[in-house]
C-alpha positions in Angstrom: 10.9 -20.5 -14.2 9.1 -18.9 -17.4 12.1 -19.3 -19.4 14.8 -21.9 -20.2 17.4 -20.9 -18.2 21.0 -21.0 -19.5 23.5 -23.2 -18.0 26.3 -20.8 -17.8 28.3 -18.5 -16.0 26.8 -15.0 -17.2 23.6 -16.6 -16.7 24.5 -17.0 -13.2 26.1 -14.1 -12.5 22.1 -12.5 -14.3 20.2 -14.6 -11.4 22.5 -13.2 -8.8 22.1 -10.0 -10.0 18.1 -10.5 -10.1 18.1 -12.4 -6.4 20.4 -9.4 -4.8 18.0 -7.0 -6.5 14.7 -8.4 -5.5 16.1 -8.8 -1.1 17.0 -5.3 -1.3 13.3 -4.4 -2.6 12.1 -6.0 0.1 13.0 -4.4 3.5 11.7 -1.1 1.7 7.9 -3.1 1.0 8.3 -4.3 4.1 8.8 -0.7 5.5 5.9 0.6 2.9 3.3 -2.5 3.9 3.8 -1.4 7.6 3.4 2.1 6.9 0.2 1.4 5.2 -1.1 -0.4 8.3 -0.5 1.9 10.9 -2.1 4.8 8.5 -4.8 2.5 8.6 -5.4 2.0 11.9 -5.1 6.0 12.6 -7.7 6.4 9.9 -10.1 3.4 10.9 -10.0 5.0 14.6 -11.0 8.4 13.4 -14.3 6.9 11.7 -15.4 5.2 14.6 -14.7 8.6 16.2 -16.5 10.8 14.3 -19.5 8.3 13.9 -19.9 8.1 17.4 -20.0 11.6 17.2 -22.0 11.9 14.8 -24.8 9.4 16.6 -24.4 11.6 19.2 -25.0 15.1 17.4 -28.0 12.9 15.8 -29.5 12.4 18.4 -29.8 15.5 20.3 -31.3 17.3 16.9 -33.3 14.4 17.0 -34.9 16.3 20.2 -35.8 19.6 19.0 -37.5 17.8 15.7 -40.4 19.7 16.2 -38.5 23.0 16.5 -37.0 22.0 12.9 -40.4 21.9 11.4 -41.2 25.4 12.2 -37.7 26.6 11.0 -36.9 24.5 8.3 -37.6 27.1 5.8 -35.3 29.2 7.0 -32.0 26.7 8.2 -32.0 24.9 4.7 -29.8 28.3 3.4 -27.7 28.6 6.5 -26.6 24.4 6.2 -26.0 24.7 1.8 -22.2 23.6 2.0 -19.5 26.2 -0.2 -16.8 24.6 0.0 -15.4 21.7 0.8 -12.5 21.8 2.3 -9.9 19.2 1.7 -6.3 18.1 0.9 -3.9 15.2 -0.5 -1.5 14.0 1.4 1.3 11.6 0.7 1.7 8.2 3.0 4.2 5.9 0.8 4.1 7.3 -2.6 -0.4 7.2 -2.0 -2.0 9.9 -2.5 -5.0 9.7 0.0 -7.6 12.5 1.3 -7.6 14.6 4.1 -10.8 16.4 5.9 -10.2 20.1 7.0 -13.9 21.3 7.3 -16.6 22.8 5.1 -17.3 26.5 4.8 -21.3 26.7 4.7 -23.3 29.7 3.6 -24.2 32.3 5.8 -27.4 34.6 4.3 -27.8 37.2 6.9 -31.2 37.0 9.3 -33.6 38.7 11.8 -32.7 37.4 15.9 -36.1 39.2 16.3 -37.8 37.1 13.7 -36.4 33.7 14.7 -36.0 31.9 18.0 -34.1 32.1 20.6 -32.7 28.1 19.6 -32.1 29.3 16.1 -27.8 29.7 16.1 -28.1 26.2 18.1 -29.9 24.5 15.5 -27.9 25.5 13.0 -24.5 24.7 14.6 -25.7 21.2 15.1 -27.0 20.3 11.9 -23.7 22.2 10.8 -21.9 19.5 12.5 -23.9 17.0 11.2 -23.4 16.9 8.3 -19.6 17.8 8.9 -19.2 14.6 10.6 -20.6 12.6 7.7 -18.6 14.5 4.9 -15.7 13.9 7.2 -16.6 10.2 7.7 -16.9 10.3 3.8 -13.4 10.9 2.8 -11.7 9.1 6.0 -13.2 6.0 3.8 -12.3 6.7 1.1 -9.0 7.3 2.8 -9.0 4.1 3.9 -9.9 2.6 0.8 -6.6 3.7 -1.1 -4.3 2.9 2.1 -6.2 -1.0 1.9 -5.2 -1.1 -1.9 -2.0 0.5 -1.4 -1.3 -2.3 1.1 -2.7 -5.1 -0.7 -0.8 -3.9 -3.2 2.6 -4.1 -1.5 1.5 -7.3 0.1 1.0 -8.8 -2.9 4.7 -7.5 -4.5 6.3 -9.0 -1.4 4.3 -12.4 -1.8 5.4 -12.5 -5.0 9.2 -11.8 -4.2 9.4 -13.9 -1.0 7.1 -17.0 -2.4 8.1 -16.8 -6.6 10.9 -14.5 -8.0 13.7 -15.0 -5.4 13.3 -18.9 -5.1 13.1 -19.2 -8.8 16.6 -17.5 -8.8 17.7 -19.3 -6.1 16.9 -22.8 -7.8 18.3 -21.7 -10.6 21.9 -20.4 -9.4 21.7 -23.9 -7.7 20.8 -25.8 -11.0 24.0 -23.9 -13.0 26.3 -24.0 -10.2 25.4 -28.1 -10.1 26.2 -27.4 -13.8 28.9 -25.5 -14.6 30.6 -27.8 -11.2 29.8 -31.2 -12.7 31.5 -29.4 -16.0 34.3 -28.7 -14.3 34.8 -32.3 -13.4 34.7 -33.6 -16.4 37.0 -31.3 -17.8 39.1 -32.1 -14.8 38.9 -36.0 -15.4 39.5 -35.2 -18.9 42.9 -34.0 -18.3 43.8 -36.2 -16.4 43.2 -38.9 -18.5 44.8 -36.9 -21.5 47.8 -36.8 -19.6 47.6 -40.2 -18.6 47.6 -41.2 -22.1 50.7 -38.8 -23.2 52.7 -40.0 -20.1 51.9 -44.0 -22.0 52.3 -42.6 -25.2 55.8 -40.8 -24.4 57.1 -43.9 -22.2 55.9 -46.5 -25.5 58.7 -44.2 -27.5 61.2 -44.4 -25.2 60.8 -47.8 -24.9 61.1 -48.4 -28.7 
């Protein structure tokens, strides 16, 4: 124990209350840990899906590299990010970012002055950018969830491996001490009784 245990009934009661409190917190911490684990699995699957989507989109874009060279000066205005839409969700008391899409700049252009594939090129480039931003936000969420999982696991270990065993050991020591004191007190009382009885017999004999 960090400090010397007081071997009395007040200390015994306090140790029992502390142990009960730690044991009461444990199920909630375990549930929180499981929630983090489940959410981590979901987020990691979403990251894999977005990375696969980005890879496929980039493969398609690569086949249009010549077209991109011709459209590059115009296309860049259509892939400028105006706003990344997101929100914060609560996972077991932890704030986790959630991606909802992107608003892009959408300037006017002439249908006649652009190649027929212009809209498709812009759409695919936007898809790639959306996937990239989604991955970044998902990884931010993954880091937050993992940190929550790590800290919760540490607290569970603290309770299970140190605080509860320390309380249990303190309770054992105090209980043994109090039992010994009680036994000693009973023994003293018996000796005192025998001495009193012997004294009374001597008086009556005298």
